[in-house]
ZAMI-188859 format. One record per residue (C-alpha): x, y, z. Coordinates in steps of 0.05 Angstrom, whole numbers, plus 5000, padded with zeros to 4 digits. Example, Ala and Ser with C-alpha at 12.3 -4.5 7.8 and 13.67 -1.06 7.14 Angstrom:
2
524649105156;527349795143;
***
This chain:
163
811603947738;811104417679;805304467631;809404137575;811103547622;803803457638;802003497564;807202967547;804502507601;797402607578;799302497505;803101857521;797001567557;791901727503;790401237447;789401787396;794501747340;799202347342;805002607301;810903077311;808403777296;814503927254;812503417201;806103757179;809704437178;815204137135;809903867088;806504547087;813104877065;813704387007;806304486990;807305236991;813005176941;809004716895;803005176896;807205796882;810105406822;803005246799;801205986801;807506176763;806105626711;799105896698;802506496667;806306066617;802705406609;795805236635;796604486619;803204456658;800004816716;794204326715;798903736716;803004006774;796704186812;794103486797;800303186829;799303626890;792003406893;794502686895;799202856953;793303176989;788902566976;794202087002;795002527065;787502527075;786801777068;793301517098;795002067147;800902557151;806102037169;804601617107;803802177056;809502307007;811902927044;811002587112;815302007087;820802487065;820502827134;820802167171;826601877131;831002477118;829203057164;826702777231;833002357244;837102997242;832603357292;832403307368;826502907396;820103307400;815803437460;810203727417;805403267382;798603367350;792802907334;792402597265;785002677251;784903437243;791003387198;787602877154;781603337150;786103927131;789003497075;782003337051;780404087048;786804197010;784903636962;778103956949;781304626931;786604296888;781503856853;777204466838;783404816812;785304226767;778304166739;777804916727;784604936691;782804326650;776004606630;778705276608;777005696670;784005926691;781406476737;777405966778;783405506778;788006066801;783306276856;782505556882;790105476880;790806136916;786305906973;790305266981;796705666979;794206147032;792505577079;799105217066;803105847078;799406007143;801105307169;808305327145;810106027168;805706137229;803505427251;796205617237;792605017207;786005277180;783304577166;785104367237;781304967263;775104787223;775604047241;772004087309;766004397275;766003877219;766803317271;761003597311;756703637249;758402917232;757302707304;764302447316;769602587369;774403167358;780502717363;777902077331;781801867269;
***
């Protein structure tokens, strides 16, 4: 029995909610595009950049509260992309992904507030941090929020995989 077979058996017997790893990476690619557009817009129109970043902050908030499957980008993945893909053998727990969305929301919210209050440098830096994290996840499957999650869970006194 291979390691992936064992992992699939273990995952199917756990009660921890899990999702196809390709969904969050798909969402990270969309997020990367949106955040690049925000940075480009800051050159031409700070109000337009703030509005677009506010929309992305809303997407992050929905992902943090409802989970990756029920976020706007997760819904697009589930309805239009996943049916065209082969079944996955790789899944990941939802709780770290929700935490990563919360971290993204914090950076996006700081960015929106900074842009709205006339501090475009702070807004651009906050957007840049969110973009860096989204691109790492999209291109290299490195989820910074997911990596920080065990520490945050330990500090809160909760399980690493609880949702």
